[in-house]
N, C-alpha and C positions, 0 to 999 in steps of 0.2 A: 582443688587447691583450696586454699582459705582467702577469704578476702576481708581485707580489714580496712575502717575507715581511715582517713586520713586527716589526721586530726590539724596538720600546718593547711591544708587546702580549707578548710572550715574556718581558719583564724585568718584566709587571707595571706599564710607565709608563702604562697608559690605559685609560677605562671602558668597560664591555660596558654598552652604550646598552638593551641588551634582558633584564638584570637589574633586580631592584625593591632589592637590595642592592649596595652597591658593598663591593669584595673592599679587603682592607686594605692591599695594596699598590700600587693607585689612589691613596693619601690623600699628601700631601706628606709630612708630619710622621709616620709612621707609626714601628711601636719596632722594632727588629733583631730582636725575637724571630718579628715579624711576615713579614721578609723573608726571601730566601733569598740567603745573600750567598755562595755556589756559587756563583750563576749571574754575580759577578761576581770572583771570585776565582780568576784563571784557573790559579796553579799552586798550590792548595788549601792553602797556608799557613796560613790565619785571616787574614793580613794582605792589606788591597786598597792598590796603589801608585796612585798617581794616573795611571798607563800604564793599570791596568787598569779603571780608571773610565772613562775614557776608552772605552777599547775597545768597553767595555759602553754606550759611548751617555750616558755621564753627562757633562756641563758642570761645569767648573769655575767659582767655588772651590766645596768642600763646605764647609758652616759645622756647626756644634754640634750644632741643631736635624735635621741629614739625619738618617736611620737608616743611613746608609753611615760617617760621621762613627767610629764608636766602633771601626770596621778599619779605621782610615789612622793614621796618623801624623800630629801636629799641633806639629811640631820647636818652633816658637815660643810654643807655648800661645795662639793668640791665638782658637780657636774658629774658623779658615778652616784648610782644607787647598787648596795648589793657587792659590794667591794669586799 
């Protein structure tokens, strides 16, 4: 049987069933301070592009209640990126 790395787990997108506490990154609407944007910001410039977010496993659109939103550009100001 082949074993593959769980990309979602490394990005904090899955919960650990053995833990009695839920990690902040397993919550869908955590704050940016609780997340590590460097795992998504491939070029380290402090801004996340749609392509960087997709490459990290996020689906579009990203809405204003998502922790990643504040690192992205919402050019039309509608609270949605990547629509």
